[in-house]
Structures are given as structure tokens and as C-alpha cells.
PyMOL commands that place a pseudoatom at each C-alpha (Angstrom):
pseudoatom trace, name=CA, resn=ILE, resi=1, chain=A, elem=C, hetatm=0, pos=[53.723, -4.617, 65.943]
pseudoatom trace, name=CA, resn=PRO, resi=2, chain=A, elem=C, hetatm=0, pos=[50.833, -2.533, 64.946]
pseudoatom trace, name=CA, resn=GLN, resi=3, chain=A, elem=C, hetatm=0, pos=[49.503, -0.017, 67.335]
pseudoatom trace, name=CA, resn=SER, resi=4, chain=A, elem=C, hetatm=0, pos=[45.839, 0.830, 67.768]
pseudoatom trace, name=CA, resn=ILE, resi=5, chain=A, elem=C, hetatm=0, pos=[44.675, 4.278, 67.193]
pseudoatom trace, name=CA, resn=ARG, resi=6, chain=A, elem=C, hetatm=0, pos=[41.002, 4.650, 68.102]
pseudoatom trace, name=CA, resn=GLY, resi=7, chain=A, elem=C, hetatm=0, pos=[40.627, 0.898, 67.559]
pseudoatom trace, name=CA, resn=LEU, resi=8, chain=A, elem=C, hetatm=0, pos=[42.449, 0.998, 64.124]
pseudoatom trace, name=CA, resn=PRO, resi=9, chain=A, elem=C, hetatm=0, pos=[45.594, -1.259, 63.988]
pseudoatom trace, name=CA, resn=VAL, resi=10, chain=A, elem=C, hetatm=0, pos=[48.127, 1.085, 62.413]
pseudoatom trace, name=CA, resn=GLY, resi=11, chain=A, elem=C, hetatm=0, pos=[51.684, 0.111, 61.318]
pseudoatom trace, name=CA, resn=THR, resi=12, chain=A, elem=C, hetatm=0, pos=[54.111, 2.996, 61.759]
pseudoatom trace, name=CA, resn=LEU, resi=13, chain=A, elem=C, hetatm=0, pos=[57.581, 3.093, 60.425]
pseudoatom trace, name=CA, resn=PHE, resi=14, chain=A, elem=C, hetatm=0, pos=[60.093, 5.750, 60.031]
pseudoatom trace, name=CA, resn=CYS, resi=15, chain=A, elem=C, hetatm=0, pos=[61.955, 7.501, 57.139]
pseudoatom trace, name=CA, resn=ASN, resi=16, chain=A, elem=C, hetatm=0, pos=[63.840, 5.085, 54.950]
pseudoatom trace, name=CA, resn=GLU, resi=17, chain=A, elem=C, hetatm=0, pos=[62.106, 1.938, 56.329]
pseudoatom trace, name=CA, resn=ALA, resi=18, chain=A, elem=C, hetatm=0, pos=[59.857, 2.619, 53.396]
pseudoatom trace, name=CA, resn=MET, resi=19, chain=A, elem=C, hetatm=0, pos=[62.401, 1.035, 51.336]
pseudoatom trace, name=CA, resn=SER, resi=20, chain=A, elem=C, hetatm=0, pos=[61.929, -2.411, 53.120]
pseudoatom trace, name=CA, resn=PRO, resi=21, chain=A, elem=C, hetatm=0, pos=[59.045, -4.473, 51.569]
pseudoatom trace, name=CA, resn=SER, resi=22, chain=A, elem=C, hetatm=0, pos=[59.499, -6.947, 54.195]
pseudoatom trace, name=CA, resn=LEU, resi=23, chain=A, elem=C, hetatm=0, pos=[58.637, -4.678, 57.128]
pseudoatom trace, name=CA, resn=TYR, resi=24, chain=A, elem=C, hetatm=0, pos=[55.408, -3.516, 55.680]
pseudoatom trace, name=CA, resn=ALA, resi=25, chain=A, elem=C, hetatm=0, pos=[54.371, -7.227, 54.639]
pseudoatom trace, name=CA, resn=LYS, resi=26, chain=A, elem=C, hetatm=0, pos=[55.097, -8.218, 58.186]
pseudoatom trace, name=CA, resn=LEU, resi=27, chain=A, elem=C, hetatm=0, pos=[52.997, -5.242, 59.515]
pseudoatom trace, name=CA, resn=SER, resi=28, chain=A, elem=C, hetatm=0, pos=[50.221, -6.261, 57.275]
pseudoatom trace, name=CA, resn=GLY, resi=29, chain=A, elem=C, hetatm=0, pos=[50.426, -9.941, 58.267]
pseudoatom trace, name=CA, resn=GLU, resi=30, chain=A, elem=C, hetatm=0, pos=[50.278, -8.902, 61.969]
pseudoatom trace, name=CA, resn=GLY, resi=31, chain=A, elem=C, hetatm=0, pos=[46.985, -6.998, 61.219]
pseudoatom trace, name=CA, resn=ALA, resi=32, chain=A, elem=C, hetatm=0, pos=[47.927, -3.339, 60.360]
pseudoatom trace, name=CA, resn=GLN, resi=33, chain=A, elem=C, hetatm=0, pos=[44.978, -1.751, 58.329]
pseudoatom trace, name=CA, resn=LEU, resi=34, chain=A, elem=C, hetatm=0, pos=[46.782, 1.524, 57.650]
pseudoatom trace, name=CA, resn=PHE, resi=35, chain=A, elem=C, hetatm=0, pos=[50.513, 2.474, 57.189]
pseudoatom trace, name=CA, resn=ILE, resi=36, chain=A, elem=C, hetatm=0, pos=[51.948, 5.663, 58.434]
pseudoatom trace, name=CA, resn=ASN, resi=37, chain=A, elem=C, hetatm=0, pos=[55.501, 6.630, 57.694]
pseudoatom trace, name=CA, resn=VAL, resi=38, chain=A, elem=C, hetatm=0, pos=[57.057, 9.624, 59.383]
pseudoatom trace, name=CA, resn=SER, resi=39, chain=A, elem=C, hetatm=0, pos=[60.161, 10.801, 57.670]
pseudoatom trace, name=CA, resn=SER, resi=40, chain=A, elem=C, hetatm=0, pos=[62.733, 13.762, 57.550]
pseudoatom trace, name=CA, resn=HIS, resi=41, chain=A, elem=C, hetatm=0, pos=[63.957, 14.864, 54.203]
pseudoatom trace, name=CA, resn=SER, resi=42, chain=A, elem=C, hetatm=0, pos=[66.121, 17.604, 55.703]
pseudoatom trace, name=CA, resn=TRP, resi=43, chain=A, elem=C, hetatm=0, pos=[68.896, 14.952, 55.733]
pseudoatom trace, name=CA, resn=PHE, resi=44, chain=A, elem=C, hetatm=0, pos=[68.722, 15.347, 52.068]
pseudoatom trace, name=CA, resn=HIS, resi=45, chain=A, elem=C, hetatm=0, pos=[68.317, 19.018, 51.974]
pseudoatom trace, name=CA, resn=GLY, resi=46, chain=A, elem=C, hetatm=0, pos=[64.957, 18.873, 50.493]
pseudoatom trace, name=CA, resn=SER, resi=47, chain=A, elem=C, hetatm=0, pos=[66.077, 16.801, 47.364]
pseudoatom trace, name=CA, resn=HIS, resi=48, chain=A, elem=C, hetatm=0, pos=[63.343, 16.562, 44.882]
pseudoatom trace, name=CA, resn=ILE, resi=49, chain=A, elem=C, hetatm=0, pos=[64.998, 13.481, 43.543]
pseudoatom trace, name=CA, resn=VAL, resi=50, chain=A, elem=C, hetatm=0, pos=[64.939, 11.776, 46.995]
pseudoatom trace, name=CA, resn=ALA, resi=51, chain=A, elem=C, hetatm=0, pos=[61.339, 12.847, 47.567]
pseudoatom trace, name=CA, resn=GLU, resi=52, chain=A, elem=C, hetatm=0, pos=[60.099, 11.598, 44.222]
pseudoatom trace, name=CA, resn=ASP, resi=53, chain=A, elem=C, hetatm=0, pos=[62.083, 8.155, 44.924]
pseudoatom trace, name=CA, resn=MET, resi=54, chain=A, elem=C, hetatm=0, pos=[60.394, 7.932, 48.325]
pseudoatom trace, name=CA, resn=LEU, resi=55, chain=A, elem=C, hetatm=0, pos=[56.856, 8.673, 46.766]
pseudoatom trace, name=CA, resn=ASN, resi=56, chain=A, elem=C, hetatm=0, pos=[57.328, 5.969, 44.252]
pseudoatom trace, name=CA, resn=THR, resi=57, chain=A, elem=C, hetatm=0, pos=[58.640, 3.467, 46.614]
pseudoatom trace, name=CA, resn=SER, resi=58, chain=A, elem=C, hetatm=0, pos=[55.617, 4.252, 49.031]
pseudoatom trace, name=CA, resn=LYS, resi=59, chain=A, elem=C, hetatm=0, pos=[53.295, 3.685, 46.185]
pseudoatom trace, name=CA, resn=VAL, resi=60, chain=A, elem=C, hetatm=0, pos=[54.631, 0.197, 45.708]
pseudoatom trace, name=CA, resn=ARG, resi=61, chain=A, elem=C, hetatm=0, pos=[54.243, -0.574, 49.420]
pseudoatom trace, name=CA, resn=ALA, resi=62, chain=A, elem=C, hetatm=0, pos=[50.584, 0.694, 49.250]
pseudoatom trace, name=CA, resn=VAL, resi=63, chain=A, elem=C, hetatm=0, pos=[49.836, -1.561, 46.271]
pseudoatom trace, name=CA, resn=GLU, resi=64, chain=A, elem=C, hetatm=0, pos=[51.606, -4.660, 47.309]
pseudoatom trace, name=CA, resn=SER, resi=65, chain=A, elem=C, hetatm=0, pos=[49.711, -4.701, 50.629]
pseudoatom trace, name=CA, resn=ARG, resi=66, chain=A, elem=C, hetatm=0, pos=[46.505, -2.887, 49.511]
pseudoatom trace, name=CA, resn=ARG, resi=67, chain=A, elem=C, hetatm=0, pos=[46.751, -0.378, 52.461]
pseudoatom trace, name=CA, resn=TRP, resi=68, chain=A, elem=C, hetatm=0, pos=[46.251, 3.272, 52.675]
pseudoatom trace, name=CA, resn=TYR, resi=69, chain=A, elem=C, hetatm=0, pos=[49.626, 4.904, 53.114]
pseudoatom trace, name=CA, resn=VAL, resi=70, chain=A, elem=C, hetatm=0, pos=[50.308, 8.208, 54.900]
pseudoatom trace, name=CA, resn=GLN, resi=71, chain=A, elem=C, hetatm=0, pos=[53.662, 9.892, 54.830]
pseudoatom trace, name=CA, resn=ALA, resi=72, chain=A, elem=C, hetatm=0, pos=[54.385, 12.991, 57.067]
pseudoatom trace, name=CA, resn=THR, resi=73, chain=A, elem=C, hetatm=0, pos=[57.548, 14.846, 56.252]
pseudoatom trace, name=CA, resn=ASP, resi=74, chain=A, elem=C, hetatm=0, pos=[59.397, 18.048, 57.354]
pseudoatom trace, name=CA, resn=VAL, resi=75, chain=A, elem=C, hetatm=0, pos=[60.532, 19.680, 54.168]
pseudoatom trace, name=CA, resn=ALA, resi=76, chain=A, elem=C, hetatm=0, pos=[59.320, 17.571, 51.284]
pseudoatom trace, name=CA, resn=PRO, resi=77, chain=A, elem=C, hetatm=0, pos=[55.558, 17.197, 50.540]
pseudoatom trace, name=CA, resn=SER, resi=78, chain=A, elem=C, hetatm=0, pos=[53.490, 14.969, 52.880]
pseudoatom trace, name=CA, resn=PHE, resi=79, chain=A, elem=C, hetatm=0, pos=[50.956, 12.735, 51.105]
pseudoatom trace, name=CA, resn=VAL, resi=80, chain=A, elem=C, hetatm=0, pos=[48.229, 10.063, 51.304]
pseudoatom trace, name=CA, resn=LEU, resi=81, chain=A, elem=C, hetatm=0, pos=[48.021, 7.189, 49.020]
pseudoatom trace, name=CA, resn=ASP, resi=82, chain=A, elem=C, hetatm=0, pos=[45.161, 4.973, 48.463]
pseudoatom trace, name=CA, resn=PRO, resi=83, chain=A, elem=C, hetatm=0, pos=[45.533, 1.173, 48.328]
pseudoatom trace, name=CA, resn=TYR, resi=84, chain=A, elem=C, hetatm=0, pos=[46.127, 1.413, 44.554]
pseudoatom trace, name=CA, resn=GLY, resi=85, chain=A, elem=C, hetatm=0, pos=[49.075, 3.763, 44.941]
pseudoatom trace, name=CA, resn=ARG, resi=86, chain=A, elem=C, hetatm=0, pos=[47.252, 6.903, 43.753]
pseudoatom trace, name=CA, resn=VAL, resi=87, chain=A, elem=C, hetatm=0, pos=[48.023, 10.117, 45.589]
pseudoatom trace, name=CA, resn=THR, resi=88, chain=A, elem=C, hetatm=0, pos=[44.740, 11.378, 47.061]
pseudoatom trace, name=CA, resn=THR, resi=89, chain=A, elem=C, hetatm=0, pos=[46.204, 14.574, 48.837]
pseudoatom trace, name=CA, resn=SER, resi=90, chain=A, elem=C, hetatm=0, pos=[49.461, 16.060, 49.328]
pseudoatom trace, name=CA, resn=SER, resi=91, chain=A, elem=C, hetatm=0, pos=[50.969, 19.230, 50.553]
pseudoatom trace, name=CA, resn=PRO, resi=92, chain=A, elem=C, hetatm=0, pos=[52.742, 21.688, 48.256]
pseudoatom trace, name=CA, resn=TRP, resi=93, chain=A, elem=C, hetatm=0, pos=[56.518, 22.166, 48.412]
pseudoatom trace, name=CA, resn=GLY, resi=94, chain=A, elem=C, hetatm=0, pos=[58.071, 24.544, 50.760]
pseudoatom trace, name=CA, resn=THR, resi=95, chain=A, elem=C, hetatm=0, pos=[54.868, 24.875, 52.983]
pseudoatom trace, name=CA, resn=VAL, resi=96, chain=A, elem=C, hetatm=0, pos=[54.121, 24.063, 56.558]
pseudoatom trace, name=CA, resn=GLY, resi=97, chain=A, elem=C, hetatm=0, pos=[50.679, 22.827, 57.435]
pseudoatom trace, name=CA, resn=VAL, resi=98, chain=A, elem=C, hetatm=0, pos=[48.192, 19.976, 57.886]
pseudoatom trace, name=CA, resn=ILE, resi=99, chain=A, elem=C, hetatm=0, pos=[46.658, 17.815, 55.186]
pseudoatom trace, name=CA, resn=THR, resi=100, chain=A, elem=C, hetatm=0, pos=[43.399, 15.734, 55.744]
pseudoatom trace, name=CA, resn=ALA, resi=101, chain=A, elem=C, hetatm=0, pos=[42.173, 12.799, 54.074]
pseudoatom trace, name=CA, resn=THR, resi=102, chain=A, elem=C, hetatm=0, pos=[39.514, 10.255, 54.686]
pseudoatom trace, name=CA, resn=VAL, resi=103, chain=A, elem=C, hetatm=0, pos=[41.078, 6.678, 54.839]
pseudoatom trace, name=CA, resn=TYR, resi=104, chain=A, elem=C, hetatm=0, pos=[39.456, 3.302, 55.285]
pseudoatom trace, name=CA, resn=PRO, resi=105, chain=A, elem=C, hetatm=0, pos=[40.606, 0.292, 57.095]
pseudoatom trace, name=CA, resn=ARG, resi=106, chain=A, elem=C, hetatm=0, pos=[41.804, -2.521, 54.797]
pseudoatom trace, name=CA, resn=ASP, resi=107, chain=A, elem=C, hetatm=0, pos=[42.691, -6.170, 55.899]
pseudoatom trace, name=CA, resn=ASP, resi=108, chain=A, elem=C, hetatm=0, pos=[43.305, -7.706, 52.463]
pseudoatom trace, name=CA, resn=VAL, resi=109, chain=A, elem=C, hetatm=0, pos=[45.715, -10.524, 52.296]
pseudoatom trace, name=CA, resn=THR, resi=110, chain=A, elem=C, hetatm=0, pos=[47.528, -10.065, 49.057]
pseudoatom trace, name=CA, resn=PRO, resi=111, chain=A, elem=C, hetatm=0, pos=[49.870, -12.696, 47.658]
pseudoatom trace, name=CA, resn=TYR, resi=112, chain=A, elem=C, hetatm=0, pos=[52.843, -10.664, 48.525]
pseudoatom trace, name=CA, resn=VAL, resi=113, chain=A, elem=C, hetatm=0, pos=[51.534, -10.259, 52.150]
pseudoatom trace, name=CA, resn=ARG, resi=114, chain=A, elem=C, hetatm=0, pos=[50.921, -13.860, 52.422]
pseudoatom trace, name=CA, resn=PHE, resi=115, chain=A, elem=C, hetatm=0, pos=[54.054, -15.324, 50.716]
pseudoatom trace, name=CA, resn=SER, resi=116, chain=A, elem=C, hetatm=0, pos=[56.404, -12.248, 50.965]
pseudoatom trace, name=CA, resn=THR, resi=117, chain=A, elem=C, hetatm=0, pos=[59.538, -12.629, 48.715]
pseudoatom trace, name=CA, resn=TRP, resi=118, chain=A, elem=C, hetatm=0, pos=[58.684, -16.266, 47.858]
pseudoatom trace, name=CA, resn=VAL, resi=119, chain=A, elem=C, hetatm=0, pos=[56.329, -14.858, 45.399]
pseudoatom trace, name=CA, resn=LEU, resi=120, chain=A, elem=C, hetatm=0, pos=[59.300, -13.107, 43.629]
pseudoatom trace, name=CA, resn=TRP, resi=121, chain=A, elem=C, hetatm=0, pos=[61.527, -15.997, 43.915]
pseudoatom trace, name=CA, resn=LEU, resi=122, chain=A, elem=C, hetatm=0, pos=[58.958, -18.403, 42.375]
pseudoatom trace, name=CA, resn=CYS, resi=123, chain=A, elem=C, hetatm=0, pos=[58.351, -16.043, 39.432]
pseudoatom trace, name=CA, resn=THR, resi=124, chain=A, elem=C, hetatm=0, pos=[61.937, -15.772, 38.929]
pseudoatom trace, name=CA, resn=CYS, resi=125, chain=A, elem=C, hetatm=0, pos=[62.392, -19.523, 38.828]
pseudoatom trace, name=CA, resn=ILE, resi=126, chain=A, elem=C, hetatm=0, pos=[59.571, -20.011, 36.492]
pseudoatom trace, name=CA, resn=LEU, resi=127, chain=A, elem=C, hetatm=0, pos=[60.931, -17.445, 34.037]
pseudoatom trace, name=CA, resn=LEU, resi=128, chain=A, elem=C, hetatm=0, pos=[64.266, -19.039, 34.100]
pseudoatom trace, name=CA, resn=ALA, resi=129, chain=A, elem=C, hetatm=0, pos=[62.908, -22.508, 33.547]
pseudoatom trace, name=CA, resn=ARG, resi=130, chain=A, elem=C, hetatm=0, pos=[60.853, -21.151, 30.570]
pseudoatom trace, name=CA, resn=VAL, resi=131, chain=A, elem=C, hetatm=0, pos=[64.041, -19.372, 29.075]
pseudoatom trace, name=CA, resn=GLN, resi=132, chain=A, elem=C, hetatm=0, pos=[65.903, -22.722, 29.496]
pseudoatom trace, name=CA, resn=VAL, resi=133, chain=A, elem=C, hetatm=0, pos=[63.181, -24.756, 27.879]
pseudoatom trace, name=CA, resn=GLN, resi=134, chain=A, elem=C, hetatm=0, pos=[63.005, -22.393, 24.871]
pseudoatom trace, name=CA, resn=LYS, resi=135, chain=A, elem=C, hetatm=0, pos=[66.849, -22.407, 24.539]
pseudoatom trace, name=CA, resn=ASN, resi=136, chain=A, elem=C, hetatm=0, pos=[66.884, -26.195, 24.542]
pseudoatom trace, name=CA, resn=MET, resi=137, chain=A, elem=C, hetatm=0, pos=[63.949, -26.341, 21.958]
pseudoatom trace, name=CA, resn=ARG, resi=138, chain=A, elem=C, hetatm=0, pos=[65.875, -24.195, 19.516]
pseudoatom trace, name=CA, resn=ARG, resi=139, chain=A, elem=C, hetatm=0, pos=[68.946, -26.186, 19.966]
pseudoatom trace, name=CA, resn=TYR, resi=140, chain=A, elem=C, hetatm=0, pos=[67.158, -29.393, 18.924]
pseudoatom trace, name=CA, resn=ALA, resi=141, chain=A, elem=C, hetatm=0, pos=[64.883, -27.867, 16.184]
for i in range(1, 141): cmd.bond("trace and resi %d" % i, "trace and resi %d" % (i + 1))
show_as sticks, trace
zoom trace
């Protein structure tokens, strides 16, 4: 359930919950207009590979819901993504500090937020049907 911070509904999740598209879609559907993820990369000993994977996954979460996405971490860079998945600010590796960014509330209802994984299943079914039709057309040509 989104929490209100100065009147802004914020969806907050932790660490590897960024890997779950359904959690973010649910938060968007419940009215979250900004996402915040608090994570600890110390479990992965500051792995650059894990940090890059989390950044890329977070970009997808921002784009599929058209929300600003803020991630605060301990040993990897913290960052802010705009609703199009672009990094607007980030902290350098190996530093302790505070980053600031201006974010704007968004209440877009994207197809993914509205229909969740049904969009993916529908696209998969359409693709498979098209492949089967083409396969049958070649057989009878």
C-alpha cells in the first residue's frame, strides 16, 4: 500500500523486490506516484555486476509504469530514474553522501499497470498463432 509523504503517494520496496514487476504494477494501481527502493548491496560485496543488473531492472520498472524511481543503496551508487528509464542523477562508486533530484508525481495508467502480465501473455499468444499460421501456409503452398 502506498504511503503518503507530504501528500504524495509513494510506493516503497526493498532490495531485490525490484525484480518483481507485479509488486510495482500493484503499487501503481493502488495510486503510488513515485517509487523508492532501499537496498543493501553489501550482501554482494559491492559487486558491479549486481549493481548494473539492479540498475537495468529498475529502468524497466520505471518505464513499464511511467514513474520516477529512486534507489538508495549502501555500497553501490544510489540513483534517480525518470519515467523513461534515464538516469537523472547518481552517486559515484565508493562514496558516502546525499544525492538530490527534482521528481514529479505521475499517475499514468500504462497498459502494463492496467493489465499486468496479461499483456505479455496476450502478445505471446498472438505471436505463437502467427507463427503457426505461417507454418501452415508454407505447408500448403
